[in-house]
C-alpha positions in Angstrom: 145.6 -24.3 63.3 146.1 -26.7 60.4 144.4 -25.6 57.2 142.5 -28.1 55.1 143.5 -28.4 51.4 140.8 -28.3 48.7 138.5 -31.2 47.7 140.6 -32.2 44.7 143.5 -32.7 47.1 141.6 -35.1 49.3 140.2 -37.0 46.3 143.8 -37.5 45.1 144.6 -38.9 48.6 142.1 -41.7 48.1 144.1 -43.3 45.2 145.9 -46.6 45.9 149.4 -45.2 45.0 150.0 -41.8 46.5 153.5 -40.2 46.5 154.1 -37.1 48.5 157.1 -35.0 49.3 157.7 -32.6 52.2 158.2 -28.8 51.8 160.3 -27.1 54.6 160.2 -23.4 55.3 162.9 -22.0 57.7 162.1 -18.4 58.6 164.5 -16.1 60.6 164.5 -12.4 61.4 167.0 -11.8 58.5 165.8 -14.2 55.8 163.9 -17.4 54.8 165.0 -20.6 53.2 162.8 -23.1 51.4 163.7 -26.8 50.9 162.0 -30.0 49.7 162.8 -33.6 50.5 162.4 -34.4 46.8 165.5 -34.8 44.8 164.5 -32.1 42.4 163.4 -28.4 42.7 159.7 -27.7 43.3 157.9 -24.4 42.7 155.0 -23.8 45.1 153.0 -20.7 45.6 153.5 -19.4 49.1 151.4 -16.5 50.3 150.6 -15.7 46.7 154.2 -15.7 45.6 155.7 -18.6 43.5 158.5 -19.9 45.7 161.4 -22.2 44.6 162.1 -25.1 47.0 165.6 -26.6 46.7 166.5 -30.2 47.6 167.0 -30.3 51.4 170.7 -30.1 52.4 170.4 -32.6 55.2 169.9 -36.1 56.3 166.5 -37.6 55.5 165.9 -40.4 57.9 162.4 -41.5 57.0 160.7 -38.1 57.2 159.3 -36.2 60.2 159.2 -38.1 63.4 157.6 -36.6 66.5 158.6 -37.4 70.1 156.6 -36.5 73.2 158.7 -38.5 75.8 159.7 -35.4 77.7 156.2 -33.8 78.0 157.1 -31.3 75.3 156.3 -32.2 71.7 159.5 -32.0 69.7 161.1 -33.2 66.5 164.8 -33.7 65.8 166.6 -32.3 62.7 169.9 -32.5 61.0 171.2 -30.2 58.3 174.5 -30.3 56.4 176.7 -27.5 57.6 177.8 -26.1 54.3 177.4 -23.0 52.1 177.1 -19.3 52.8 173.6 -19.7 54.2 174.6 -21.7 57.3 177.8 -19.7 57.9 175.7 -16.6 58.1 173.1 -18.3 60.3 175.7 -19.6 62.8 177.8 -16.5 62.9 174.8 -14.3 63.8 173.0 -16.9 65.9 170.0 -16.3 63.6 169.1 -19.9 63.8 168.0 -19.7 67.5 164.1 -19.6 67.7 163.7 -19.6 63.9 160.3 -20.6 62.7 160.0 -23.9 60.9 157.1 -25.2 58.8 156.7 -28.5 57.2 154.0 -29.4 54.7 153.3 -32.2 52.2 152.4 -31.8 48.5 152.1 -34.1 45.5 155.5 -33.7 43.7 153.9 -33.9 40.2 151.1 -31.4 41.0 152.2 -29.2 43.9 149.6 -26.6 43.0 146.8 -29.0 44.0 147.4 -28.0 47.6 149.6 -28.4 50.7 148.8 -30.3 53.9 150.4 -28.5 56.8 152.2 -31.2 58.9 154.2 -29.3 61.4 154.7 -25.7 62.7 157.2 -25.0 65.4 160.2 -23.1 66.6 163.8 -24.3 66.6 165.2 -24.7 70.1 168.6 -26.0 71.2 171.1 -26.9 68.5 174.7 -27.8 68.1 177.1 -28.1 65.2 180.4 -29.2 64.0 182.1 -28.7 60.6 179.8 -31.2 59.0 176.3 -31.2 60.6 174.0 -28.8 62.4 171.6 -30.7 64.6 169.0 -29.9 67.3 165.3 -30.0 68.1 162.2 -28.0 67.2 159.3 -27.5 69.5 155.7 -27.9 68.2 153.8 -24.6 68.2 150.5 -26.5 67.8 150.9 -28.1 71.2 149.8 -31.5 69.9 150.0 -33.0 73.4 146.7 -31.3 74.3 144.9 -33.6 72.0 144.7 -37.3 71.5 147.6 -38.5 69.3 147.4 -40.4 67.1 143.7 -39.7 66.8 142.9 -43.3 65.7 145.2 -46.1 64.7 143.9 -49.3 63.1 145.0 -51.8 60.6 143.0 -53.6 58.0 144.3 -57.0 57.0 144.1 -56.0 53.3 146.5 -53.4 51.9 144.1 -52.3 49.1 141.5 -49.6 49.5 138.0 -51.0 49.5 136.5 -50.9 46.0 139.7 -50.1 44.2 141.0 -52.2 41.3 143.4 -54.0 43.6 140.6 -54.8 46.0 138.7 -56.8 43.3 135.3 -56.0 45.0 132.7 -54.4 42.7 131.0 -51.9 45.0 128.4 -50.7 42.5 125.9 -53.4 43.4 126.3 -52.9 47.2 126.3 -49.1 47.3 123.7 -47.4 49.4 122.6 -43.8 48.4 120.5 -41.7 50.6 119.7 -37.9 50.6 121.1 -35.4 53.0 117.7 -35.3 54.6 118.4 -38.8 55.9 121.2 -37.4 58.2 120.4 -36.6 61.8 122.2 -33.2 61.7 121.9 -32.5 65.4 123.4 -35.9 66.3 126.4 -35.8 63.8 129.9 -34.7 64.5 132.8 -34.4 62.1 133.9 -37.9 63.2 130.5 -39.7 63.5 127.6 -39.7 61.1 124.1 -40.4 62.5 121.6 -41.7 59.9 117.9 -41.6 60.5 116.2 -44.9 61.4 115.5 -47.1 58.4 118.4 -46.1 56.2 121.0 -48.5 57.6 119.4 -49.9 60.8 118.3 -53.0 58.9 121.9 -54.2 58.6 123.8 -56.0 61.4 126.4 -54.0 63.4 129.7 -54.0 61.7 128.2 -54.5 58.2 129.9 -51.3 56.9 133.2 -51.6 58.8 136.1 -50.6 56.5 133.6 -49.5 53.9 133.7 -46.1 52.2 131.5 -43.0 52.7 131.4 -40.4 49.9 129.8 -37.0 50.7 128.0 -35.8 47.6 126.2 -32.7 48.9 126.6 -29.9 51.4 129.8 -28.2 52.8 131.7 -31.5 52.9 130.9 -32.5 49.4 133.6 -34.5 47.7 135.2 -35.8 50.8 135.7 -39.5 51.2 136.2 -41.4 54.4 136.7 -45.0 55.5 134.1 -46.3 58.0 136.1 -47.2 61.1 133.1 -48.8 62.8 129.3 -49.2 62.2 126.8 -49.6 65.0 123.1 -49.2 64.6 122.4 -45.9 62.9 126.0 -44.6 63.5 129.0 -44.6 61.2 132.3 -43.7 62.9 134.8 -42.4 60.4 138.5 -43.0 60.0 139.3 -39.2 60.4 137.2 -36.1 60.8 135.4 -34.2 58.1 136.7 -30.6 57.8 133.4 -28.8 58.4 130.9 -29.6 61.2 127.9 -28.9 59.0 125.7 -31.1 56.8 
């Protein structure tokens, strides 16, 4: 199951300009290798141990792309066939069924947290003198859920209320206590507000607005409002904890 980074990580994600890089862990029975898609080395603490991630010796074709055309969730990979590491892997067949993990961090502050993007096992692969290529199968079995969860596009590229947006949200911000939330009717994806708090506004009034949780287990998390109807606010993506 994917683990959620800390609150500071998600607050950083709300900024207009966010740069992230991928960390790749390849684990076999006889060793482990750690790479990053950044063009410089990154040190990240893995299982309590500071771990050095070296620039990835492969082809970066726009990052991780997942395909589910065959009914099995897979990703393709290509790695440059060079160095003692890959000679050892190929000679011992150690690459077969090796575990692969892919996560994303902020390259300037990797210690802020890591969002786990992919966890799988390497399947069939082939190689020549230049390239090792093949497929990895998703251990999380993402086909059992709706994917992508929600896809929508705002006509403006700026986050609502940011400097680039140009909209001053101070004068149009509503603040209400946690007691205004209908706890039994909420989910991690939909907030239910007691009658009177927002029911006086027309449906859609808060579409693409911003919700900031300031109290309780989800405190510090920020979500875009995907849709507003009556007393309900549907969020862009789920909150980490189903408790308010």
